[in-house]
Each structure stands twice: as C-alpha cells, then as structure tokens.
Z-matrix of the N, CA and C atoms (Angstrom, degrees):
N
C 1 1.463
C 2 1.532 1 110.82
N 3 1.347 2 116.18 1 -38.71
C 4 1.455 3 119.96 2 -179.49
C 5 1.530 4 110.62 3 -63.39
N 6 1.339 5 115.31 4 -41.76
C 7 1.463 6 120.41 5 179.05
C 8 1.523 7 110.75 6 -63.77
N 9 1.335 8 116.86 7 -42.16
C 10 1.461 9 120.88 8 -180.00
C 11 1.523 10 110.76 9 -64.20
N 12 1.339 11 116.84 10 -40.79
C 13 1.463 12 120.70 11 179.00
C 14 1.526 13 110.55 12 -63.79
N 15 1.335 14 115.97 13 -39.82
C 16 1.466 15 120.31 14 179.12
C 17 1.525 16 110.82 15 -64.93
N 18 1.324 17 116.00 16 -39.36
C 19 1.460 18 119.52 17 -179.84
C 20 1.528 19 110.97 18 -68.89
N 21 1.328 20 116.59 19 -38.55
C 22 1.467 21 119.40 20 178.29
C 23 1.533 22 110.55 21 -65.51
N 24 1.329 23 116.12 22 -37.23
C 25 1.465 24 120.17 23 177.42
C 26 1.528 25 110.29 24 -65.83
N 27 1.338 26 116.05 25 -41.08
C 28 1.466 27 120.33 26 178.51
C 29 1.525 28 110.85 27 -63.33
N 30 1.329 29 116.38 28 -39.76
C 31 1.466 30 120.53 29 177.56
C 32 1.526 31 111.20 30 -63.44
N 33 1.334 32 115.90 31 -41.27
C 34 1.463 33 120.21 32 179.99
C 35 1.528 34 110.28 33 -64.63
N 36 1.332 35 116.74 34 -40.80
C 37 1.464 36 120.57 35 177.42
C 38 1.526 37 110.92 36 -63.97
N 39 1.332 38 115.78 37 -41.22
C 40 1.462 39 120.47 38 178.57
C 41 1.531 40 110.40 39 -64.62
N 42 1.323 41 116.18 40 -38.63
C 43 1.463 42 120.40 41 178.67
C 44 1.531 43 110.85 42 -63.42
N 45 1.332 44 117.04 43 -41.30
C 46 1.465 45 120.96 44 179.28
C 47 1.528 46 110.92 45 -62.96
N 48 1.341 47 116.26 46 -41.65
C 49 1.464 48 120.32 47 178.51
C 50 1.523 49 110.83 48 -62.79
N 51 1.319 50 115.94 49 -42.24
C 52 1.465 51 120.37 50 -179.02
C 53 1.527 52 110.70 51 -68.31
N 54 1.329 53 116.90 52 -36.79
C 55 1.468 54 120.18 53 177.54
C 56 1.527 55 110.72 54 -64.97
N 57 1.341 56 116.64 55 -34.41
C 58 1.463 57 120.29 56 175.80
C 59 1.529 58 110.54 57 -65.23
N 60 1.351 59 115.71 58 -41.89
C 61 1.466 60 119.98 59 176.33
C 62 1.523 61 110.72 60 -61.91
N 63 1.332 62 115.71 61 -42.30
C 64 1.465 63 121.21 62 179.86
C 65 1.531 64 110.36 63 -59.27
N 66 1.323 65 115.98 64 -44.92
C 67 1.471 66 120.66 65 179.49
C 68 1.525 67 110.91 66 -64.11
N 69 1.341 68 115.65 67 -39.58
C 70 1.467 69 120.11 68 -179.55
C 71 1.530 70 110.89 69 -63.34
N 72 1.328 71 116.88 70 -45.38
C 73 1.465 72 120.42 71 179.79
C 74 1.531 73 111.28 72 -64.97
N 75 1.330 74 116.98 73 -42.38
C 76 1.471 75 120.31 74 179.22
C 77 1.523 76 111.20 75 -62.28
N 78 1.341 77 115.74 76 -41.18
C 79 1.463 78 119.99 77 179.77
C 80 1.527 79 110.81 78 -65.10
N 81 1.331 80 116.10 79 -40.74
C 82 1.467 81 120.33 80 179.90
C 83 1.529 82 110.95 81 -66.29
N 84 1.328 83 116.52 82 -40.70
C 85 1.473 84 120.46 83 178.14
C 86 1.529 85 110.52 84 -63.60
N 87 1.340 86 116.55 85 -44.66
C 88 1.476 87 120.51 86 178.77
C 89 1.529 88 110.97 87 -61.31
N 90 1.334 89 115.84 88 -38.73
C 91 1.466 90 120.93 89 -179.59
C 92 1.532 91 110.87 90 -63.49
N 93 1.332 92 116.26 91 -44.08
C 94 1.469 93 120.12 92 -179.39
C 95 1.529 94 110.70 93 -68.92
N 96 1.323 95 116.85 94 -35.90
C 97 1.473 96 119.98 95 177.23
C 98 1.528 97 110.72 96 -61.96
N 99 1.325 98 116.42 97 -36.66
C 100 1.468 99 120.19 98 176.22
C 101 1.527 100 110.47 99 -66.28
N 102 1.353 101 115.42 100 -40.38
C 103 1.467 102 119.65 101 179.34
C 104 1.531 103 111.22 102 -63.47
N 105 1.327 104 115.69 103 -33.05
C 106 1.466 105 120.31 104 -179.57
C 107 1.530 106 112.37 105 -61.83
N 108 1.338 107 115.67 106 -30.66
C 109 1.466 108 119.90 107 -176.23
C 110 1.522 109 111.86 108 -62.94
N 111 1.337 110 116.27 109 -29.81
C 112 1.467 111 119.51 110 -177.89
C 113 1.530 112 112.50 111 -118.56
N 114 1.338 113 116.33 112 11.56
C 115 1.468 114 119.94 113 -176.66
C 116 1.519 115 111.48 114 -78.19
N 117 1.322 116 114.77 115 149.10
C 118 1.461 117 120.63 116 174.22
C 119 1.525 118 108.85 117 -72.13
N 120 1.325 119 115.96 118 160.37
C 121 1.463 120 120.68 119 -176.40
C 122 1.527 121 112.08 120 -57.29
N 123 1.353 122 116.40 121 -40.11
C 124 1.465 123 119.67 122 -176.68
C 125 1.533 124 112.59 123 -73.45
N 126 1.336 125 117.94 124 -11.97
C 127 1.466 126 121.52 125 178.43
C 128 1.528 127 112.01 126 -93.21
N 129 1.309 128 116.61 127 -20.03
C 130 1.467 129 120.66 128 -172.06
C 131 1.529 130 113.32 129 -63.84
N 132 1.330 131 116.41 130 -40.35
C 133 1.466 132 119.24 131 -178.56
C 134 1.526 133 111.23 132 -60.01
N 135 1.332 134 115.86 133 -44.58
C 136 1.468 135 120.59 134 -179.41
C 137 1.527 136 110.77 135 -65.13
N 138 1.334 137 116.23 136 -40.72
C 139 1.466 138 119.94 137 -179.66
C 140 1.529 139 111.05 138 -67.63
N 141 1.330 140 116.50 139 -42.81
C 142 1.474 141 119.74 140 178.12
C 143 1.531 142 111.48 141 -64.18
N 144 1.328 143 115.92 142 -37.86
C 145 1.466 144 120.41 143 177.51
C 146 1.529 145 110.05 144 -62.98
N 147 1.333 146 115.69 145 -41.60
C 148 1.469 147 120.15 146 179.43
C 149 1.525 148 110.53 147 -64.66
N 150 1.324 149 117.66 148 -38.59
C 151 1.469 150 121.30 149 177.77
C 152 1.524 151 110.48 150 -61.56
N 153 1.323 152 117.11 151 -43.43
C 154 1.468 153 120.94 152 179.33
C 155 1.531 154 111.26 153 -62.32
N 156 1.338 155 116.06 154 -40.18
C 157 1.467 156 120.51 155 178.22
C 158 1.528 157 110.57 156 -62.71
N 159 1.326 158 115.72 157 -45.81
C 160 1.466 159 120.38 158 -179.32
C 161 1.527 160 111.31 159 -66.17
N 162 1.323 161 116.83 160 -38.31
C 163 1.466 162 120.29 161 178.85
C 164 1.531 163 111.33 162 -65.52
N 165 1.328 164 116.50 163 -35.35
C 166 1.465 165 120.79 164 176.56
C 167 1.525 166 110.46 165 -65.47
N 168 1.336 167 116.04 166 -44.16
C 169 1.465 168 120.53 167 178.15
C 170 1.527 169 110.64 168 -65.38
N 171 1.334 170 115.43 169 -38.38
C 172 1.462 171 120.29 170 178.63
C 173 1.530 172 110.74 171 -63.22
N 174 1.319 173 116.88 172 -39.47
C 175 1.473 174 120.65 173 178.85
C 176 1.522 175 111.01 174 -60.96
N 177 1.340 176 116.59 175 -41.02
C 178 1.469 177 120.46 176 177.76
C 179 1.524 178 111.03 177 -62.53
N 180 1.329 179 115.66 178 -41.42
C 181 1.468 180 120.71 179 179.78
C 182 1.526 181 110.41 180 -64.30
N 183 1.323 182 116.98 181 -42.48
C 184 1.469 183 121.20 182 -179.79
C 185 1.524 184 110.80 183 -64.05
N 186 1.330 185 117.00 184 -39.35
C 187 1.469 186 120.64 185 177.69
C 188 1.527 187 110.83 186 -62.88
N 189 1.340 188 116.18 187 -41.62
C 190 1.467 189 120.10 188 177.33
C 191 1.529 190 110.68 189 -61.81
N 192 1.320 191 115.26 190 -42.28
C 193 1.461 192 120.27 191 179.46
C 194 1.524 193 110.59 192 -61.90
N 195 1.329 194 116.66 193 -42.24
C 196 1.469 195 120.77 194 178.65
C 197 1.527 196 111.05 195 -64.42
N 198 1.336 197 116.46 196 -38.57
C 199 1.468 198 120.24 197 177.13
C 200 1.523 199 110.80 198 -60.86
N 201 1.328 200 116.14 199 -42.58
C 202 1.463 201 120.38 200 -179.85
C 203 1.522 202 110.54 201 -64.83
N 204 1.322 203 116.84 202 -43.30
C 205 1.467 204 120.41 203 179.36
C 206 1.525 205 110.34 204 -61.02
N 207 1.334 206 116.46 205 -40.77
C 208 1.472 207 120.40 206 177.78
C 209 1.522 208 111.18 207 -62.85
N 210 1.333 209 115.92 208 -40.87
C 211 1.461 210 120.10 209 179.57
C 212 1.527 211 110.98 210 -67.43
N 213 1.330 212 116.34 211 -36.21
C 214 1.465 213 120.47 212 -179.65
C 215 1.522 214 111.95 213 -69.91
N 216 1.315 215 116.21 214 -39.31
C 217 1.467 216 120.30 215 -170.92
C 218 1.519 217 114.80 216 -93.86
N 219 1.300 218 117.80 217 -17.38
C 220 1.462 219 119.81 218 -175.06
C 221 1.510 220 113.57 219 -120.73
N 222 1.325 221 114.20 220 -160.00
C 223 1.460 222 121.31 221 -179.68
C 224 1.524 223 111.45 222 -102.16
N 225 1.325 224 115.81 223 6.49
C 226 1.458 225 119.91 224 -176.95
C 227 1.524 226 111.08 225 -64.74
N 228 1.309 227 114.95 226 150.37
C 229 1.452 228 120.07 227 179.49
C 230 1.514 229 110.19 228 173.46
N 231 1.308 230 115.62 229 -169.32
C 232 1.461 231 121.65 230 -178.86
C 233 1.520 232 110.23 231 -124.93
N 234 1.317 233 115.81 232 125.27
C 235 1.464 234 120.99 233 172.55
C 236 1.525 235 106.88 234 -87.58
N 237 1.332 236 116.08 235 131.01
C 238 1.463 237 119.65 236 -178.61
C 239 1.529 238 110.95 237 -117.90
N 240 1.326 239 115.06 238 149.40
C 241 1.463 240 122.38 239 173.68
C 242 1.520 241 106.46 240 -122.91
N 243 1.330 242 116.66 241 118.50
C 244 1.460 243 120.83 242 -175.80
C 245 1.525 244 110.26 243 -133.84
N 246 1.324 245 115.47 244 159.69
C 247 1.464 246 120.61 245 177.20
C 248 1.518 247 109.36 246 -136.04
N 249 1.323 248 115.43 247 163.61
C 250 1.458 249 121.32 248 177.95
C 251 1.525 250 107.22 249 -148.12
N 252 1.324 251 114.83 250 85.18
C 253 1.464 252 121.44 251 -173.71
C 254 1.521 253 112.44 252 -55.68
N 255 1.323 254 116.73 253 -44.10
C 256 1.462 255 120.40 254 -177.46
C 257 1.513 256 113.95 255 -68.44
N 258 1.321 257 117.12 256 -28.65
C 259 1.467 258 121.03 257 -177.16
C 260 1.521 259 113.17 258 -92.23
N 261 1.337 260 117.56 259 -38.06
C 262 1.466 261 120.63 260 -171.29
C 263 1.524 262 114.33 261 -121.93
N 264 1.331 263 117.01 262 -6.31
C 265 1.454 264 119.50 263 179.33
C 266 1.515 265 113.17 264 89.74
N 267 1.327 266 114.71 265 -177.49
C 268 1.461 267 121.41 266 -175.90
C 269 1.530 268 111.54 267 -75.92
N 270 1.326 269 115.73 268 148.41
C 271 1.473 270 122.64 269 174.94
C 272 1.528 271 114.10 270 61.01
N 273 1.325 272 116.45 271 28.63
C 274 1.468 273 120.93 272 173.15
C 275 1.529 274 107.39 273 -116.52
N 276 1.325 275 115.82 274 125.12
C 277 1.461 276 120.80 275 -175.49
C 278 1.526 277 110.72 276 -130.74
N 279 1.321 278 114.80 277 146.01
C 280 1.470 279 120.81 278 173.34
C 281 1.524 280 107.33 279 -103.88
N 282 1.325 281 115.61 280 129.56
C 283 1.466 282 121.30 281 177.92
C 284 1.525 283 107.40 282 -118.61
N 285 1.315 284 115.78 283 110.70
C 286 1.458 285 120.11 284 -176.81
C 287 1.519 286 111.49 285 -135.40
N 288 1.333 287 115.34 286 -171.31
C 289 1.458 288 120.84 287 -177.08
C 290 1.519 289 109.58 288 -139.46
N 291 1.319 290 116.40 289 141.31
C 292 1.455 291 121.07 290 176.47
C 293 1.519 292 110.12 291 -135.23
N 294 1.329 293 115.32 292 148.36
C 295 1.465 294 120.64 293 175.58
C 296 1.527 295 111.01 294 -99.55
N 297 1.314 296 116.72 295 4.51
C 298 1.463 297 119.55 296 -178.79
C 299 1.527 298 111.20 297 -60.33
N 300 1.318 299 115.27 298 143.43
C 301 1.457 300 120.35 299 176.02
C 302 1.528 301 109.55 300 -63.07
N 303 1.329 302 116.10 301 -37.55
C 304 1.465 303 122.06 302 174.62
C 305 1.526 304 107.57 303 -112.60
N 306 1.327 305 118.95 304 97.08
C 307 1.476 306 120.85 305 -175.45
C 308 1.521 307 113.78 306 -58.82
N 309 1.338 308 117.15 307 -26.57
C 310 1.468 309 119.49 308 179.65
C 311 1.523 310 111.15 309 -61.97
N 312 1.334 311 117.30 310 -28.58
C 313 1.465 312 120.51 311 178.07
C 314 1.523 313 110.60 312 -59.65
N 315 1.322 314 116.70 313 -40.29
C 316 1.466 315 121.28 314 179.00
C 317 1.526 316 110.48 315 -66.86
N 318 1.328 317 117.20 316 -40.51
C 319 1.459 318 120.99 317 179.34
C 320 1.527 319 110.16 318 -64.30
N 321 1.317 320 116.15 319 -40.78
C 322 1.465 321 120.18 320 178.19
C 323 1.522 322 110.89 321 -61.60
N 324 1.330 323 116.69 322 -39.28
C 325 1.466 324 120.73 323 177.26
C 326 1.523 325 111.03 324 -62.25
N 327 1.328 326 116.07 325 -45.55
C 328 1.463 327 120.47 326 -178.47
C 329 1.522 328 111.33 327 -60.99
N 330 1.326 329 116.95 328 -31.91
C 331 1.456 330 119.94 329 -177.65
C 332 1.511 331 114.14 330 -97.75
N 333 1.336 332 117.27 331 8.06
C 334 1.464 333 119.73 332 -173.88
C 335 1.519 334 114.38 333 -84.85
N 336 1.329 335 117.63 334 -37.82
C 337 1.465 336 118.50 335 -172.82
C 338 1.523 337 114.11 336 -136.05
N 339 1.309 338 118.26 337 -31.99
C 340 1.467 339 120.76 338 -171.24
C 341 1.522 340 113.75 339 -81.42
N 342 1.321 341 117.76 340 -17.02
C 343 1.469 342 121.46 341 -179.33
C 344 1.528 343 109.00 342 -132.79
N 345 1.332 344 117.74 343 155.00
C 346 1.468 345 119.90 344 -176.22
C 347 1.523 346 114.98 345 -73.78
N 348 1.340 347 117.49 346 -18.46
C 349 1.459 348 120.56 347 -176.91
C 350 1.529 349 110.92 348 -130.46
N 351 1.327 350 115.79 349 160.44
C 352 1.461 351 121.14 350 177.98
C 353 1.528 352 110.74 351 -74.25
N 354 1.326 353 115.55 352 155.01
C 355 1.461 354 121.70 353 177.38
C 356 1.529 355 110.67 354 -84.00
N 357 1.332 356 115.68 355 148.50
C 358 1.463 357 121.99 356 169.18
C 359 1.521 358 108.33 357 -98.34
N 360 1.327 359 116.56 358 138.17
C 361 1.467 360 121.34 359 179.01
C 362 1.528 361 109.57 360 -95.33
N 363 1.325 362 115.77 361 128.07
C 364 1.462 363 120.50 362 177.75
C 365 1.528 364 111.80 363 -103.55
N 366 1.327 365 116.39 364 -27.31
C 367 1.465 366 118.04 365 177.36
C 368 1.522 367 111.00 366 -164.30
N 369 1.327 368 115.23 367 140.79
C 370 1.460 369 123.53 368 167.75
C 371 1.525 370 106.13 369 -115.90
N 372 1.324 371 117.39 370 122.41
C 373 1.464 372 120.82 371 -179.48
C 374 1.526 373 108.64 372 -120.91
N 375 1.339 374 116.13 373 105.59
C 376 1.464 375 118.67 374 177.77
C 377 1.520 376 109.41 375 -76.90
N 378 1.328 377 115.62 376 140.47
C 379 1.468 378 120.37 377 178.99
C 380 1.517 379 109.99 378 -146.61
N 381 1.330 380 115.99 379 144.10
C 382 1.461 381 120.73 380 174.97
C 383 1.526 382 110.55 381 -70.07
N 384 1.317 383 116.55 382 -18.05
C 385 1.467 384 121.71 383 175.93
C 386 1.525 385 108.13 384 -133.39
N 387 1.329 386 114.50 385 68.43
C 388 1.463 387 120.79 386 -175.90
C 389 1.526 388 112.23 387 -65.22
N 390 1.321 389 116.42 388 -29.66
C 391 1.471 390 120.32 389 179.34
C 392 1.526 391 110.02 390 -61.09
N 393 1.321 392 116.23 391 -47.51
C 394 1.469 393 120.66 392 -179.66
C 395 1.524 394 111.55 393 -68.83
N 396 1.331 395 116.53 394 -37.06
C 397 1.462 396 119.94 395 179.67
C 398 1.526 397 110.82 396 -64.60
N 399 1.329 398 115.91 397 -44.44
C 400 1.466 399 119.94 398 177.76
C 401 1.529 400 110.40 399 -60.68
N 402 1.329 401 116.16 400 -45.33
C 403 1.466 402 120.95 401 179.65
C 404 1.526 403 111.03 402 -60.38
N 405 1.327 404 116.49 403 -41.74
C 406 1.464 405 121.29 404 -179.54
C 407 1.524 406 110.91 405 -62.75
N 408 1.321 407 116.71 406 -44.07
C 409 1.461 408 120.44 407 179.93
C 410 1.520 409 111.12 408 -65.88
N 411 1.326 410 116.24 409 -40.32
C 412 1.468 411 120.21 410 177.83
C 413 1.526 412 110.92 411 -62.08
N 414 1.322 413 115.94 412 -41.20
C 415 1.471 414 119.91 413 -179.85
C 416 1.527 415 111.20 414 -66.25
N 417 1.323 416 116.47 415 -39.27
C 418 1.461 417 120.41 416 -179.60
C 419 1.528 418 112.03 417 -67.59
N 420 1.328 419 115.96 418 -25.68
C 421 1.465 420 120.74 419 -178.96
C 422 1.524 421 112.28 420 -109.46
N 423 1.318 422 116.65 421 16.27
C 424 1.461 423 121.03 422 -172.44
C 425 1.528 424 113.39 423 -55.07
N 426 1.334 425 116.84 424 -39.38
C 427 1.464 426 120.71 425 -178.52
C 428 1.524 427 112.11 426 -69.52
N 429 1.309 428 116.99 427 -12.63
C 430 1.459 429 120.92 428 -176.29
C 431 1.530 430 112.31 429 -105.20
N 432 1.327 431 116.21 430 11.75
C 433 1.460 432 120.37 431 177.46
C 434 1.525 433 110.45 432 -64.06
N 435 1.331 434 116.33 433 141.55
C 436 1.459 435 119.74 434 172.94
C 437 1.522 436 110.02 435 -76.47
N 438 1.325 437 116.42 436 -44.01
C 439 1.465 438 121.37 437 178.83
C 440 1.526 439 107.82 438 -105.92
N 441 1.311 440 116.20 439 106.14
C 442 1.469 441 120.53 440 -176.51
C 443 1.526 442 112.40 441 -91.23
N 444 1.326 443 116.35 442 2.90
C 445 1.467 444 121.33 443 -179.33
C 446 1.526 445 110.36 444 -102.82
N 447 1.324 446 116.07 445 -51.07
C 448 1.465 447 121.24 446 179.81
C 449 1.528 448 108.85 447 -98.58
N 450 1.328 449 116.46 448 101.19
C 451 1.460 450 120.73 449 -175.08
C 452 1.525 451 113.00 450 -73.41
N 453 1.328 452 117.05 451 -7.19
C 454 1.468 453 120.09 452 175.43
C 455 1.526 454 111.12 453 -75.40
N 456 1.321 455 116.27 454 -16.67
C 457 1.464 456 120.97 455 176.13
C 458 1.525 457 107.85 456 -82.48
N 459 1.318 458 116.13 457 111.15
C 460 1.468 459 121.15 458 -166.67
C 461 1.534 460 112.74 459 -99.53
N 462 1.322 461 116.51 460 43.35
C 463 1.458 462 120.61 461 -179.01
C 464 1.526 463 110.47 462 -107.29
N 465 1.333 464 114.67 463 138.14
C 466 1.462 465 120.54 464 -175.40
C 467 1.525 466 110.29 465 -133.24
N 468 1.319 467 115.80 466 139.65
C 469 1.464 468 122.40 467 175.36
C 470 1.520 469 107.39 468 -94.61
N 471 1.328 470 115.46 469 102.37
C 472 1.463 471 120.05 470 -173.10
C 473 1.531 472 108.79 471 -152.34
N 474 1.314 473 117.17 472 150.42
C 475 1.461 474 120.26 473 -178.46
C 476 1.524 475 110.98 474 -79.24
N 477 1.328 476 115.31 475 157.79
C 478 1.463 477 120.66 476 176.27
C 479 1.525 478 111.25 477 -59.67
N 480 1.325 479 115.86 478 -38.98
C 481 1.469 480 120.00 479 -179.95
C 482 1.525 481 111.24 480 -60.66
N 483 1.333 482 116.17 481 -44.44
C 484 1.469 483 120.40 482 -179.81
C 485 1.524 484 110.94 483 -64.07
N 486 1.332 485 115.47 484 -43.18
C 487 1.466 486 119.41 485 -179.46
C 488 1.521 487 111.55 486 -65.10
N 489 1.312 488 116.24 487 -44.15
C 490 1.463 489 120.10 488 179.97
C 491 1.529 490 110.62 489 -60.63
N 492 1.321 491 116.00 490 -42.07
C 493 1.464 492 120.88 491 178.70
C 494 1.527 493 110.55 492 -64.01
N 495 1.337 494 116.16 493 -39.93
C 496 1.464 495 121.05 494 179.88
C 497 1.527 496 110.93 495 -64.08
N 498 1.334 497 116.39 496 -45.99
C 499 1.464 498 121.07 497 179.90
C 500 1.528 499 110.48 498 -62.49
N 501 1.324 500 116.55 499 -43.03
C 502 1.466 501 120.72 500 179.66
C 503 1.525 502 111.11 501 -63.29
N 504 1.318 503 116.14 502 -35.51
C 505 1.467 504 120.82 503 179.47
C 506 1.526 505 111.37 504 -69.86
N 507 1.328 506 115.93 505 -41.13
C 508 1.465 507 120.98 506 -176.16
C 509 1.527 508 112.15 507 -79.45
N 510 1.332 509 116.37 508 -44.46
C 511 1.464 510 120.96 509 -177.56
C 512 1.533 511 109.09 510 -142.76
N 513 1.335 512 116.78 511 89.62
C 514 1.475 513 121.31 512 -175.11
C 515 1.526 514 114.36 513 -57.73
N 516 1.337 515 117.41 514 -25.41
C 517 1.466 516 119.94 515 -177.14
C 518 1.526 517 112.85 516 -85.96
N 519 1.327 518 117.37 517 -9.31
C 520 1.464 519 120.62 518 -177.50
C 521 1.527 520 110.67 519 -72.75
N 522 1.326 521 115.38 520 142.30
C 523 1.461 522 120.13 521 176.20
C 524 1.525 523 109.50 522 -81.04
N 525 1.324 524 115.75 523 147.15
C 526 1.462 525 120.63 524 176.91
C 527 1.523 526 108.49 525 -133.89
N 528 1.316 527 115.23 526 122.93
C 529 1.458 528 121.77 527 -178.92
C 530 1.531 529 109.43 528 -100.97
N 531 1.313 530 117.59 529 117.13
C 532 1.460 531 121.96 530 -176.62
C 533 1.530 532 112.95 531 -82.60
N 534 1.312 533 117.04 532 -13.55
C 535 1.462 534 120.19 533 -172.94
C 536 1.527 535 112.20 534 -78.15
N 537 1.323 536 115.67 535 128.29
C 538 1.466 537 121.07 536 171.64
C 539 1.530 538 106.33 537 -101.01
N 540 1.308 539 116.52 538 91.11
C 541 1.464 540 120.64 539 -175.28
C 542 1.525 541 112.16 540 -62.60
N 543 1.326 542 115.83 541 -53.34
C 544 1.471 543 121.91 542 179.57
C 545 1.527 544 110.57 543 45.63
N 546 1.327 545 116.21 544 47.65
C 547 1.464 546 120.66 545 -174.05
C 548 1.523 547 113.23 546 -57.62
N 549 1.332 548 116.80 547 -47.41
C 550 1.459 549 119.93 548 -177.74
C 551 1.526 550 111.07 549 -65.62
N 552 1.326 551 116.19 550 -39.73
C 553 1.468 552 121.05 551 179.26
C 554 1.525 553 110.58 552 -62.92
N 555 1.323 554 116.61 553 -47.14
C 556 1.468 555 120.12 554 -178.39
C 557 1.526 556 110.87 555 -66.84
N 558 1.333 557 116.85 556 -38.54
C 559 1.465 558 120.29 557 177.61
C 560 1.523 559 110.72 558 -64.46
N 561 1.340 560 116.34 559 -36.81
C 562 1.465 561 120.59 560 178.50
C 563 1.524 562 110.85 561 -65.79
N 564 1.333 563 116.66 562 -39.75
C 565 1.467 564 120.44 563 177.99
C 566 1.524 565 110.57 564 -63.61
N 567 1.325 566 116.63 565 -40.58
C 568 1.459 567 120.18 566 178.02
C 569 1.523 568 110.74 567 -64.03
N 570 1.330 569 115.96 568 -38.09
C 571 1.461 570 120.27 569 177.64
C 572 1.518 571 110.46 570 -64.70
N 573 1.339 572 116.66 571 -42.54
C 574 1.468 573 120.86 572 177.59
C 575 1.521 574 110.59 573 -60.13
N 576 1.326 575 116.77 574 -42.84
C 577 1.463 576 120.54 575 179.60
C 578 1.518 577 110.92 576 -63.43
N 579 1.345 578 115.11 577 -37.88
C 580 1.460 579 119.66 578 179.12
C 581 1.515 580 110.71 579 -64.90
N 582 1.363 581 116.88 580 -42.61
C 583 1.457 582 120.82 581 177.61
C 584 1.524 583 110.64 582 -60.71
N 585 1.340 584 115.77 583 -43.19
C 586 1.461 585 120.42 584 -178.38
C 587 1.520 586 110.75 585 -62.77
N 588 1.336 587 116.49 586 -44.94
C 589 1.459 588 120.49 587 -179.94
C 590 1.522 589 110.89 588 -63.60
N 591 1.352 590 116.48 589 -41.65
C 592 1.463 591 120.09 590 179.00
C 593 1.515 592 110.64 591 -62.90
N 594 1.341 593 116.12 592 -40.09
C 595 1.457 594 120.85 593 -178.45
C 596 1.526 595 110.14 594 -64.65
N 597 1.328 596 116.36 595 -42.47
C 598 1.470 597 120.97 596 -179.68
C 599 1.515 598 110.17 597 -63.55
N 600 1.334 599 116.63 598 -43.15
C 601 1.464 600 120.41 599 -179.66
C 602 1.514 601 110.62 600 -64.90
N 603 1.355 602 116.34 601 -45.13
C 604 1.459 603 120.55 602 -178.02
C 605 1.518 604 111.81 603 -67.57
N 606 1.351 605 116.63 604 -24.95
C 607 1.454 606 120.15 605 -175.41
C 608 1.522 607 112.56 606 -85.02
N 609 1.347 608 117.59 607 -10.62
C 610 1.459 609 119.35 608 -178.88
C 611 1.525 610 110.07 609 -68.09
N 612 1.342 611 116.68 610 139.35
C 613 1.474 612 119.56 611 -179.51
C 614 1.521 613 111.61 612 -65.86
N 615 1.317 614 116.62 613 146.53
C 616 1.471 615 121.19 614 -179.64
C 617 1.524 616 110.20 615 -72.22
C-alpha cells in the first residue's frame, strides 16, 4: 500500500508538471496569435510555422496528461521483470507492477539504495489491467517463490527459458531481453581479482 501511495503521489506531481507545460504552450500560442494581428506579410509565414510547431508539442503534452489520468483512475500500468545477479544470484527474478508513466524510473528507485547493484530489465509489459496481469503471473509461478510466507515479496527462482515462455504465452507482442548484464557486479568482480593479483605480487619475497 505504501508503494502504491508513493506511485500515485509521483503521478500527481508529474501531472502538475505537465499541466504547467500545457499552460506555457497555450500562453505562447496566444502571444503569437496576437503578434499575427499586427505582423507584416513577410513575418506571417514564420509566425504561423511557429504556431504549428507549438501546437504539435502541445498535442504531445496533452497525450501525456491523458496517459497519467488513465493511470490514476484505472488499473492500467506496467508489469516488469527484473533481475539483480550481484544481489540475488542467478535465475532469481522480481516480477512487480508500476503505474509510473516511465516504468524505468521505478526500477531505478529499486536499485538506488536497497541493493548494492542496479537491476537489469528483462521485460516491460503494459496492460490496461496490470493488477490482474501481475497477479496471474505470480499465481503461475507460485511454486517458485523464494519467500513462501510473505507474498508481498515478489522474487521467484525460475529459469530465463521458463520466464520467456511465460511472457510469450501471456503477451506475444512483449519484448523479452535474455541478457543479464549485471555490469556493476561484473566490474566489481574484476576489481576484486585485480586486488588479489596485486596482493599476490606484493607478497612475493624480494
């Protein structure tokens, strides 16, 4: 519930920012329309072109605003599948749901403080009923839960092949990334190896 409240607050903040952009574009368009009333003929083309550009940008802003309203009022959202090789080991995945307009923002939060390494994203699946989709995936993988007592812990011990097959079955159009980059984890291991080699060299008798 705390996570959901935080996401709803983030959506509301994002909506306010977008509404400010909307007001800015409308004000700029109105300003140029006023300039058109007294503009010389050779200036009109440039001013009209600028209005079209601003109206195009305004349309994008309005679409974003509508997306946020849909996320706030409905069950729409994105189900994500992520891994963290350095923190949880191989074949351990977290399957969760976010209402964020940019789901990567939620993943960045998860990897910012609570774990030593960043998460890798294997799939983002947008759904008009993300709550039900997340529940369905959890139920299908219930036997593979790491924590079988606290069901709020959304970690599963499952192979990449099984997950890819599951995603393809549920949403054939969804992309699935098989690569576990774990860049920070692998770089840390290389650093450890470098320290070990340096120690061995320094420890050799003269």
